[in-house]
DOLUM-53287 format. One record per atom (N, C-alpha, C, CB): z, x, y; residue in one letter. Coordinates in steps of 0.05 Angstrom, whole numbers, padded with zeros to 5 digits, always signed. Glycine has a CB too. Example, Ala and Ser with C-alpha at 12.3 -4.5 7.8 and 13.67 -1.06 7.14 Angstrom:
REM DOLUM-53287
+00156+00264-00114A/+00156+00246-00090A/+00156+00264-00066A/+00181+00226-00089A/+00142+00257-00045S/+00143+00273-00021S/+00157+00258+00001S/+00114+00282-00012S/
This chain:
REM DOLUM-53287
+02136+02690+02332M/+02109+02677+02337M/+02093+02694+02356M/+02113+02648+02349M/+02067+02698+02352P/+02051+02715+02369P/+02048+02703+02397P/+02024+02720+02357P/+02045+02720+02417V/+02039+02710+02444V/+02010+02702+02444V/+02046+02732+02466V/+02005+02677+02451I/+01977+02668+02448I/+01965+02660+02475I/+01975+02645+02429I/+01979+02667+02497N/+01967+02660+02523N/+01952+02684+02535N/+01988+02650+02542N/+01950+02705+02520Q/+01934+02728+02528Q/+01908+02728+02512Q/+01950+02754+02525Q/+01885+02733+02525P/+01859+02733+02512P/+01859+02750+02487P/+01838+02742+02530P/+01871+02773+02488S/+01870+02792+02465S/+01886+02782+02441S/+01880+02819+02473S/+01905+02763+02447N/+01921+02754+02425N/+01916+02724+02419N/+01950+02758+02432N/+01896+02713+02431Q/+01892+02684+02427Q/+01885+02677+02398Q/+01868+02675+02445Q/+01897+02655+02390I/+01891+02644+02363I/+01868+02625+02366I/+01916+02631+02350I/+01847+02629+02352K/+01824+02611+02353K/+01829+02587+02334K/+01798+02626+02346K/+01832+02564+02346L/+01837+02540+02330L/+01810+02527+02324L/+01856+02521+02345L/+01805+02522+02298T/+01780+02509+02291T/+01787+02482+02277T/+01763+02527+02272T/+01768+02464+02278N/+01772+02438+02265N/+01798+02425+02275N/+01773+02441+02234N/+01804+02428+02301V/+01829+02420+02312V/+01828+02392+02324V/+01839+02440+02333V/+01850+02378+02321S/+01854+02352+02334S/+01879+02354+02351S/+01855+02328+02313S/+01877+02349+02377I/+01900+02352+02395I/+01912+02324+02400I/+01892+02365+02421I/+01939+02323+02397V/+01954+02298+02404V/+01970+02304+02429V/+01972+02288+02380V/+01967+02288+02450R/+01980+02293+02475R/+01999+02271+02483R/+01959+02297+02497R/+02022+02278+02494L/+02042+02259+02503L/+02053+02268+02530L/+02065+02254+02483L/+02051+02251+02550K/+02063+02257+02576K/+02091+02245+02578K/+02045+02247+02600K/+02111+02262+02583K/+02138+02252+02584K/+02154+02270+02603K/+02151+02252+02555K/+02172+02257+02618G/+02189+02272+02637G/+02172+02287+02658G/+02206+02292+02622G/+02149+02276+02664G/+02132+02288+02685G/+02116+02312+02675G/+02149+02297+02708G/+02117+02318+02649K/+02103+02341+02638K/+02085+02332+02615K/+02122+02363+02629K/+02066+02349+02608R/+02047+02344+02586R/+02055+02361+02562R/+02018+02349+02595R/+02056+02348+02539F/+02062+02363+02515F/+02041+02357+02494F/+02090+02354+02504F/+02033+02378+02479E/+02011+02375+02460E/+02018+02389+02434E/+01986+02387+02471E/+02007+02378+02412V/+02009+02392+02386V/+01980+02394+02374V/+02027+02376+02366V/+01976+02416+02359A/+01950+02421+02347A/+01951+02412+02318A/+01942+02451+02350A/+01934+02393+02311C/+01934+02382+02284C/+01907+02386+02270C/+01942+02352+02284C/+01908+02382+02244Y/+01883+02382+02229Y/+01870+02354+02232Y/+01888+02388+02198Y/+01844+02354+02234K/+01830+02329+02237K/+01836+02310+02213K/+01799+02333+02239K/+01837+02285+02219N/+01842+02263+02200N/+01871+02262+02190N/+01824+02267+02177N/+01887+02283+02195K/+01914+02283+02185K/+01933+02267+02203K/+01925+02312+02184K/+01927+02264+02228V/+01944+02249+02246V/+01946+02220+02237V/+01933+02250+02275V/+01923+02207+02231Q/+01924+02179+02223Q/+01937+02177+02196Q/+01895+02168+02221Q/+01933+02196+02178E/+01947+02195+02152E/+01977+02197+02156E/+01937+02219+02134E/+01986+02213+02175W/+02015+02215+02180W/+02025+02189+02191W/+02021+02239+02199W/+02010+02177+02210R/+02019+02152+02222R/+02019+02129+02202R/+02000+02145+02246R/+02002+02131+02182N/+02001+02110+02162N/+02021+02114+02139N/+01973+02108+02150N/+02034+02138+02140G/+02054+02144+02119G/+02041+02156+02094G/+02068+02119+02111G/+02015+02161+02095V/+02001+02174+02072V/+02010+02203+02070V/+01971+02172+02075V/+02012+02216+02093E/+02020+02244+02095E/+02048+02246+02107E/+02000+02261+02111E/+02067+02259+02094T/+02094+02261+02104T/+02103+02289+02110T/+02113+02249+02084T/+02087+02309+02103N/+02094+02337+02107N/+02081+02347+02133N/+02085+02354+02083N/+02098+02352+02153L/+02088+02361+02179L/+02072+02387+02177L/+02111+02365+02199L/+02079+02404+02158D/+02065+02430+02155D/+02036+02425+02148D/+02079+02447+02134D/+02030+02402+02134D/+02003+02396+02127D/+01988+02382+02149D/+02003+02379+02101D/+02002+02373+02169V/+01990+02359+02192V/+01984+02379+02215V/+02008+02337+02202V/+02003+02397+02220L/+02000+02415+02242L/+01985+02441+02235L/+02028+02423+02252L/+01968+02450+02254Q/+01955+02476+02251Q/+01975+02498+02258Q/+01930+02478+02269Q/+01991+02492+02279I/+02013+02511+02287I/+02038+02495+02292I/+02005+02527+02313I/+02060+02503+02279S/+02085+02488+02281S/+02099+02494+02308S/+02104+02494+02258S/+02087+02484+02329N/+02099+02488+02356N/+02089+02467+02374N/+02093+02517+02366N/+02102+02465+02398V/+02094+02446+02418V/+02083+02461+02442V/+02118+02428+02427V/+02061+02452+02452F/+02047+02466+02474F/+02046+02448+02499F/+02019+02474+02466F/+02042+02461+02522T/+02035+02446+02546T/+02005+02445+02549T/+02049+02458+02571T/+01992+02464+02536N/+01963+02465+02535N/+01953+02480+02511N/+01951+02477+02561N/+01944+02466+02491V/+01936+02478+02466V/+01913+02497+02470V/+01929+02457+02445V/+01892+02488+02485S/+01868+02504+02488S/+01873+02531+02502S/+01848+02489+02504S/+01894+02532+02519K/+01901+02557+02532K/+01924+02572+02518K/+01909+02551+02561K/+01934+02559+02497G/+01956+02572+02482G/+01982+02573+02496G/+01947+02600+02474G/+01987+02555+02515E/+02011+02555+02530E/+02033+02539+02516E/+02007+02543+02559E/+02054+02553+02507V/+02075+02540+02491V/+02096+02527+02510V/+02089+02561+02473V/+02105+02504+02503A/+02125+02490+02519A/+02152+02504+02518A/+02128+02460+02509A/+02166+02504+02540K/+02192+02517+02542K/+02214+02499+02530K/+02199+02524+02571K/+02234+02512+02517H/+02255+02497+02505H/+02270+02479+02525H/+02275+02516+02491H/+02273+02489+02549N/+02287+02473+02569N/+02272+02448+02576N/+02292+02490+02595N/+02245+02450+02577D/+02229+02427+02583D/+02230+02407+02561D/+02200+02436+02589D/+02231+02417+02536L/+02233+02399+02513L/+02259+02384+02514L/+02230+02415+02487L/+02280+02399+02520Q/+02307+02387+02521Q/+02309+02365+02542Q/+02329+02409+02526Q/+02298+02371+02566K/+02298+02351+02587K/+02282+02326+02581K/+02288+02364+02613K/+02258+02330+02569A/+02240+02308+02565A/+02247+02292+02540A/+02212+02318+02562A/+02255+02306+02518F/+02260+02292+02493F/+02289+02290+02485F/+02245+02306+02471F/+02307+02304+02500G/+02335+02303+02493G/+02341+02321+02470G/+02344+02275+02487G/+02322+02338+02462S/+02325+02356+02440S/+02304+02378+02441S/+02323+02341+02413S/+02311+02402+02432S/+02291+02423+02431S/+02284+02429+02401S/+02302+02448+02444S/+02293+02411+02383D/+02285+02413+02355D/+02256+02407+02352D/+02303+02394+02338D/+02241+02427+02344I/+02211+02425+02343I/+02202+02402+02326I/+02199+02451+02333I/+02214+02399+02302D/+02205+02378+02284D/+02209+02350+02296D/+02220+02380+02257D/+02232+02346+02309K/+02238+02320+02322K/+02218+02314+02344K/+02267+02319+02332K/+02213+02335+02360V/+02195+02332+02383V/+02166+02326+02373V/+02195+02357+02401V/+02158+02342+02353V/+02131+02339+02342V/+02128+02311+02331V/+02126+02360+02320V/+02148+02301+02316A/+02147+02274+02304A/+02143+02253+02326A/+02172+02268+02288A/+02157+02256+02348E/+02154+02236+02370E/+02126+02238+02383E/+02175+02240+02392E/+02116+02262+02386I/+02089+02265+02398I/+02068+02253+02380I/+02083+02295+02403I/+02071+02258+02353L/+02052+02247+02334L/+02053+02217+02334L/+02058+02258+02306L/+02077+02206+02337K/+02080+02177+02336K/+02070+02163+02361K/+02110+02170+02331K/+02076+02174+02384K/+02071+02160+02410K/+02047+02172+02425K/+02095+02161+02427K/+02039+02196+02418G/+02018+02210+02433G/+01990+02199+02430G/+02018+02239+02426G/+01972+02208+02446E/+01944+02200+02446E/+01927+02222+02434E/+01935+02192+02474E/+01911+02215+02414V/+01893+02235+02402V/+01870+02241+02422V/+01882+02225+02375V/+01867+02266+02428Q/+01846+02274+02447Q/+01819+02278+02432Q/+01854+02300+02462Q/+01798+02268+02444V/+01772+02270+02432V/+01753+02282+02453V/+01761+02242+02422V/+01739+02303+02445N/+01720+02316+02464N/+01695+02299+02467N/+01713+02345+02456N/+01678+02305+02486E/+01655+02288+02492E/+01635+02287+02469E/+01641+02299+02517E/+01632+02309+02455K/+01613+02310+02433K/+01623+02292+02410K/+01609+02338+02423K/+01649+02294+02404E/+01661+02277+02383E/+01660+02247+02391E/+01689+02285+02378E/+01666+02242+02417R/+01666+02214+02427R/+01639+02202+02424R/+01676+02213+02456R/+01618+02217+02432E/+01591+02207+02430E/+01583+02202+02401E/+01571+02227+02443E/+01591+02220+02383H/+01585+02216+02355H/+01599+02192+02344H/+01594+02241+02339H/+01625+02188+02352D/+01640+02165+02342D/+01628+02139+02352D/+01669+02167+02351D/+01620+02139+02378L/+01608+02115+02389L/+01581+02108+02376L/+01603+02118+02419L/+01565+02129+02370T/+01540+02125+02356T/+01544+02113+02329T/+01524+02151+02355T/+01564+02124+02314S/+01570+02114+02287S/+01580+02085+02288S/+01591+02132+02274S/+01597+02080+02308L/+01608+02053+02311L/+01586+02033+02318L/+01630+02053+02333L/+01568+02041+02336R/+01546+02023+02343R/+01528+02017+02319R/+01529+02036+02365R/+01523+02037+02303K/+01507+02034+02278K/+01521+02014+02259K/+01502+02061+02265K/+01547+02017+02257E/+01563+02000+02238E/+01562+01971+02248E/+01592+02010+02236E/+01565+01967+02274I/+01564+01940+02285I/+01536+01928+02280I/+01570+01940+02316I/+01515+01944+02286A/+01488+01934+02282A/+01483+01927+02252A/+01468+01956+02290A/+01494+01942+02234T/+01491+01937+02206T/+01504+01910+02198T/+01503+01960+02189T/+01528+01906+02209L/+01542+01881+02203L/+01528+01857+02215L/+01571+01882+02214L/+01517+01860+02239V/+01502+01838+02252V/+01477+01832+02236V/+01495+01846+02281V/+01464+01853+02226A/+01439+01850+02210A/+01445+01835+02184A/+01427+01877+02204A/+01469+01839+02173E/+01476+01825+02148E/+01483+01796+02153E/+01500+01839+02136E/+01491+01789+02177K/+01501+01762+02183K/+01481+01744+02197K/+01526+01764+02199K/+01458+01755+02206C/+01440+01740+02223C/+01411+01740+02212C/+01440+01750+02251C/+01396+01720+02220V/+01368+01718+02211V/+01350+01710+02235V/+01366+01697+02189V/+01324+01714+02230D/+01304+01704+02248D/+01301+01674+02243D/+01276+01719+02244D/+01306+01657+02263P/+01305+01628+02259P/+01278+01618+02249P/+01312+01613+02285P/+01257+01631+02257A/+01230+01622+02249A/+01223+01628+02220A/+01209+01635+02267A/+01232+01651+02210T/+01224+01659+02183T/+01247+01658+02163T/+01213+01687+02184T/+01271+01654+02174Q/+01295+01654+02157Q/+01300+01680+02142Q/+01293+01631+02137Q/+01290+01702+02154T/+01294+01728+02141T/+01311+01746+02158T/+01266+01742+02136T/+01322+01766+02145L/+01340+01785+02158L/+01324+01805+02175L/+01357+01800+02138L/+01336+01814+02197Y/+01324+01835+02213Y/+01333+01862+02204Y/+01333+01831+02243Y/+01315+01883+02206P/+01323+01910+02201P/+01345+01919+02221P/+01299+01930+02202P/+01362+01937+02213V/+01383+01947+02230V/+01372+01959+02256V/+01400+01968+02215V/+01349+01973+02254G/+01337+01985+02278G/+01330+01965+02299G/+01313+02001+02270G/+01320+01941+02290V/+01313+01920+02309V/+01338+01909+02323V/+01298+01897+02294V/+01359+01906+02308I/+01385+01897+02320I/+01395+01917+02340I/+01406+01893+02298I/+01393+01943+02334E/+01402+01964+02352E/+01386+01963+02379E/+01399+01992+02340E/+01360+01959+02377K/+01344+01957+02401K/+01351+01933+02418K/+01314+01956+02394K/+01357+01911+02404A/+01365+01886+02418A/+01393+01890+02431A/+01366+01862+02399A/+01410+01905+02418M/+01437+01911+02430M/+01434+01926+02456M/+01454+01926+02410M/+01415+01946+02455A/+01411+01962+02480A/+01398+01944+02502A/+01392+01986+02473A/+01380+01927+02494E/+01367+01909+02513E/+01387+01890+02526E/+01345+01893+02500E/+01406+01881+02510A/+01426+01862+02520A/+01449+01876+02535A/+01438+01846+02497A/+01449+01903+02534G/+01470+01918+02547G/+01497+01916+02533G/+01473+01908+02575G/+01497+01914+02507F/+01522+01912+02492F/+01537+01939+02494F/+01517+01905+02462F/+01562+01937+02501S/+01579+01961+02505S/+01599+01963+02481S/+01595+01960+02532S/+01597+01984+02466V/+01615+01988+02443V/+01643+01996+02453V/+01604+02011+02425V/+01663+01983+02442K/+01691+01989+02449K/+01703+02007+02427K/+01708+01962+02452K/+01708+02032+02435Q/+01717+02051+02415Q/+01744+02045+02402Q/+01718+02079+02428Q/+01761+02031+02417G/+01788+02026+02406G/+01789+02003+02387G/+01806+02021+02429G/+01766+01989+02383K/+01766+01966+02365K/+01748+01972+02341K/+01756+01941+02380K/+01754+01957+02319T/+01738+01961+02295T/+01710+01948+02299T/+01752+01949+02271T/+01691+01957+02283A/+01664+01945+02284A/+01665+01915+02278A/+01645+01960+02264A/+01681+01908+02257K/+01682+01880+02249K/+01691+01862+02271K/+01700+01877+02225K/+01711+01871+02287S/+01722+01855+02309S/+01702+01851+02332S/+01748+01867+02319S/+01681+01867+02333Q/+01662+01866+02355Q/+01636+01851+02348Q/+01656+01894+02364Q/+01634+01843+02323V/+01609+01830+02314V/+01603+01804+02328V/+01610+01826+02284V/+01623+01786+02329S/+01619+01760+02341S/+01610+01762+02370S/+01644+01743+02340S/+01623+01780+02385E/+01616+01784+02413E/+01588+01795+02416E/+01636+01804+02427E/+01580+01813+02398C/+01554+01824+02398C/+01532+01803+02393C/+01551+01847+02377C/+01537+01786+02373I/+01518+01764+02367I/+01515+01746+02391I/+01527+01749+02342I/+01537+01738+02403R/+01535+01720+02427R/+01519+01733+02449R/+01563+01714+02437R/+01522+01759+02453L/+01508+01773+02474L/+01478+01775+02467L/+01519+01801+02479L/+01472+01780+02442L/+01444+01781+02434L/+01430+01754+02438L/+01442+01789+02404L/+01444+01732+02432Q/+01433+01706+02435Q/+01428+01698+02465Q/+01451+01685+02423Q/+01445+01709+02482S/+01443+01701+02511S/+01427+01721+02528S/+01470+01698+02522S/+01429+01747+02521D/+01418+01768+02539D/+01396+01785+02527D/+01440+01786+02548D/+01386+01779+02503S/+01364+01794+02491S/+01341+01775+02486S/+01372+01809+02465S/+01317+01786+02482K/+01294+01770+02476K/+01290+01764+02446K/+01268+01783+02487K/+01309+01775+02430L/+01307+01772+02401L/+01317+01745+02392L/+01323+01794+02387L/+01299+01729+02379P/+01308+01703+02369P/+01327+01708+02345P/+01284+01685+02360P/+01351+01699+02347I/+01371+01706+02326I/+01391+01683+02323I/+01385+01732+02333I/+01399+01678+02299Q/+01420+01659+02293Q/+01436+01669+02269Q/+01409+01631+02288Q/+01461+01660+02268R/+01478+01667+02245R/+01466+01657+02219R/+01506+01657+02249R/+01468+01675+02199A/+01459+01666+02172A/+01480+01647+02161A/+01456+01691+02153A/+01471+01630+02143R/+01490+01611+02131R/+01492+01616+02101R/+01480+01582+02137R/+01514+01608+02090M/+01519+01610+02062M/+01517+01582+02049M/+01548+01623+02056M/+01501+01580+02028R/+01500+01555+02014R/+01521+01556+01992R/+01471+01550+02002R/+01539+01536+01992V/+01560+01535+01972V/+01561+01508+01958V/+01587+01541+01985V/+01573+01508+01935R/+01579+01483+01921R/+01609+01480+01918R/+01564+01481+01893R/+01620+01458+01927V/+01649+01453+01925V/+01654+01430+01906V/+01661+01447+01954V/+01672+01434+01888S/+01679+01413+01868S/+01709+01407+01869S/+01670+01421+01840S/+01716+01381+01868V/+01744+01373+01866V/+01745+01350+01846V/+01755+01365+01894V/+01769+01345+01835P/+01772+01322+01816P/+01764+01296+01830P/+01801+01321+01805P/+01751+01278+01815A/+01742+01253+01826A/+01765+01238+01840A/+01729+01236+01805A/+01789+01239+01828A/+01812+01225+01839A/+01820+01234+01866A/+01835+01227+01820A/+01812+01259+01874D/+01820+01270+01900D/+01797+01270+01920D/+01829+01299+01896D/+01773+01261+01912S/+01750+01263+01929S/+01752+01248+01955S/+01726+01253+01914S/+01762+01223+01954E/+01765+01207+01979E/+01784+01221+01998E/+01774+01179+01972E/+01805+01232+01987R/+01826+01244+02004R/+01816+01270+02017R/+01851+01250+01987R/+01799+01285+02003L/+01791+01312+02012L/+01763+01313+02023L/+01793+01331+01990L/+01747+01292+02019R/+01719+01293+02027R/+01715+01301+02056R/+01705+01267+02022R/+01729+01288+02074E/+01725+01293+02103E/+01735+01321+02110E/+01741+01272+02119E/+01757+01329+02098G/+01768+01356+02105G/+01750+01378+02096G/+01795+01359+02091G/+01736+01375+02073I/+01717+01395+02064I/+01691+01394+02080I/+01710+01390+02034I/+01681+01370+02085A/+01656+01367+02099A/+01657+01379+02128A/+01648+01338+02101A/+01680+01379+02140K/+01682+01389+02168K/+01675+01418+02170K/+01709+01383+02179K/+01677+01433+02148F/+01671+01462+02148F/+01641+01467+02145F/+01686+01476+02126F/+01626+01446+02138G/+01597+01449+02134G/+01581+01446+02159G/+01588+01430+02113G/+01560+01462+02162D/+01541+01459+02184D/+01521+01437+02176D/+01527+01485+02191D/+01516+01435+02150K/+01497+01415+02140K/+01503+01409+02111K/+01468+01426+02143K/+01509+01383+02106V/+01513+01374+02078V/+01486+01368+02066V/+01532+01349+02077V/+01479+01383+02045E/+01452+01379+02032E/+01453+01359+02010E/+01443+01406+02021E/+01475+01358+01995H/+01475+01340+01972H/+01504+01336+01963H/+01458+01352+01948H/+01510+01312+01956E/+01536+01306+01944E/+01533+01287+01921E/+01556+01295+01965E/+01549+01290+01901E/+01546+01274+01877E/+01573+01269+01864E/+01527+01288+01857E/+01578+01244+01857A/+01603+01236+01844A/+01599+01233+01814A/+01615+01210+01856A/+01616+01246+01798H/+01615+01243+01769H/+01641+01230+01760H/+01612+01271+01755H/+01642+01224+01735E/+01666+01211+01724E/+01691+01229+01728E/+01663+01204+01695E/+01687+01255+01724Q/+01710+01273+01725Q/+01714+01287+01752Q/+01707+01294+01704Q/+01691+01292+01766D/+01694+01306+01791D/+01673+01297+01812D/+01692+01336+01787D/+01677+01308+01836W/+01659+01303+01858W/+01649+01330+01869W/+01673+01286+01881W/+01623+01332+01873E/+01611+01357+01882E/+01596+01354+01908E/+01593+01369+01860E/+01597+01374+01925V/+01581+01374+01949V/+01568+01401+01953V/+01598+01366+01974V/+01543+01402+01960T/+01528+01427+01966T/+01523+01426+01996T/+01502+01430+01949T/+01531+01448+02010M/+01527+01448+02039M/+01524+01477+02049M/+01551+01435+02052M/+01514+01478+02073L/+01512+01504+02087L/+01536+01508+02105L/+01485+01505+02104L/+01547+01532+02103I/+01571+01538+02120I/+01567+01565+02133I/+01597+01537+02103I/+01582+01570+02154D/+01585+01597+02165D/+01602+01612+02144D/+01599+01597+02193D/+01594+01637+02138P/+01609+01652+02118P/+01640+01654+02123P/+01599+01681+02116P/+01647+01653+02148S/+01676+01654+02155S/+01691+01629+02146S/+01679+01657+02185S/+01677+01607+02140A/+01690+01583+02131A/+01697+01583+02101A/+01672+01559+02137A/+01685+01602+02087F/+01689+01604+02057F/+01719+01606+02051F/+01674+01628+02045F/+01733+01623+02065R/+01761+01628+02060R/+01778+01603+02067R/+01772+01652+02076R/+01770+01589+02089S/+01785+01565+02097S/+01782+01543+02076S/+01775+01555+02124S/+01758+01540+02065I/+01754+01520+02044I/+01770+01527+02019I/+01724+01517+02037I/+01769+01552+02012N/+01784+01561+01988N/+01814+01557+01991N/+01778+01591+01983N/+01824+01562+02015E/+01853+01558+02020E/+01860+01528+02019E/+01861+01569+02048E/+01842+01511+02028L/+01846+01482+02027L/+01848+01473+01998L/+01824+01467+02041L/+01830+01483+01981L/+01829+01476+01953L/+01855+01486+01939L/+01805+01488+01939L/+01863+01510+01946Q/+01887+01521+01933Q/+01912+01504+01941Q/+01892+01550+01942Q/+01912+01495+01965K/+01935+01479+01974K/+01935+01451+01963K/+01935+01478+02005K/+01912+01438+01962E/+01911+01410+01954E/+01906+01405+01925E/+01889+01397+01970E/+01889+01422+01912V/+01882+01417+01884V/+01882+01443+01869V/+01855+01403+01881V/+01904+01458+01871K/+01905+01485+01859K/+01897+01485+01829K/+01933+01496+01862K/+01878+01503+01823N/+01868+01507+01796N/+01851+01483+01786N/+01890+01511+01777N/+01847+01463+01803R/+01830+01440+01795R/+01806+01437+01813R/+01847+01415+01796R/+01804+01453+01834G/+01780+01453+01851G/+01767+01480+01852G/+01788+01443+01879G/+01742+01482+01860R/+01729+01508+01861R/+01707+01508+01882R/+01717+01515+01833R/+01701+01532+01892I/+01679+01536+01910I/+01663+01559+01900I/+01689+01541+01940I/+01637+01556+01899E/+01619+01577+01889E/+01596+01582+01908E/+01609+01571+01861E/+01588+01607+01911T/+01566+01614+01928T/+01539+01611+01913T/+01569+01643+01938T/+01520+01597+01925L/+01494+01593+01913L/+01474+01613+01924L/+01484+01564+01917L/+01472+01615+01950T/+01455+01635+01963T/+01470+01644+01988T/+01427+01623+01971T/+01461+01667+01998F/+01474+01679+02022F/+01455+01694+02039F/+01496+01698+02012F/+01462+01695+02065A/+01448+01712+02085A/+01421+01701+02094A/+01445+01739+02075A/+01401+01699+02076A/+01375+01692+02084A/+01371+01661+02086A/+01354+01703+02066A/+01393+01646+02083T/+01392+01617+02086T/+01404+01610+02112T/+01407+01603+02062T/+01389+01598+02130A/+01399+01590+02156A/+01397+01561+02160A/+01383+01605+02178A/+01415+01550+02177S/+01415+01522+02183S/+01392+01515+02201S/+01441+01513+02195S/+01383+01491+02200T/+01361+01482+02217T/+01370+01463+02238T/+01339+01470+02200T/
């Protein structure tokens, strides 16, 4: 292997993702191809040669400082490069530079704003806000994006903050649905179904079935569907009539 801690012999790593693990009081790093680390952790990629830019363990990738075999043995109980690399990839932390971090945060913020824009309306006009308006309101409310969490998991918190700390009038959009169950089961299930509705608009009993039209939070759709599957499997149904631009009053 070439000596790479000398400027004249340095290997220039491009498109590199560094995974770092501190163990036994020392720092160990591996140089990987971007996006390959997560694929390896998910089991999509199994060939280490396709994950690593250089099949070696470093104490500092950017300076080209290779870890000593004795240090590997003390820290990992083995100096087998593949075994050590596998542990670093599994337990290590992916290092992100400031430029990448800022780009990731910007993308994540945009994704959160897009999801919020899809789920909320202006209470006065019952219409959706443009994503740009939501982004400005997020900044006004001081919403802080959490990089370690998905955009979807941060939407509810963002909406609550916009409602309390921004000047933007905003409420969750509602889904108008129609739920039908056999007439024989209507008395037994009516209350359980209605509890998921923000507003019951219409209900009607027929000889064969009972129907109710109501406004719900989109998150309740799955709960209603699961209730129908459990209680009247293949004999009940829920259908969406309108979405997003319909809000409760």
